C-alpha positions, 0 to 999 in steps of 0.5 A: 500500500505505501509503495502505491502512494509513494511512501517508500520509507514507510513501506520499507519499515513495514517489510522489515517488521514483517520479516522480523515476524516471519523471516522466511515468508517468500512473498514478503522477500520478493516484494521487499526485493522489488522495493529495494530495486526501486530504491536503487539498492541492488545488493539488498535486492540480491540478498533478499532474492537469494533468501527467497531462493533458499526457501523455494529454489524453484521460484522462477520469479526470483530467478528471473529478477536476480538474473536481470540485476 
């Protein structure tokens, strides 16, 4: 929601809180990686995508994004 209204700082805080509660939630990892790419933070995005792939090595979306970085 915060991303949609342009409040990227608040979105980042929400993703951090969500991952603190459930660090292995694949969807949150992917969405947070997308936010990091919007923020031009490629190293953080790569880290999040790699974490998602450890959870689900067959996640084609994570693989494709990681290859495009």
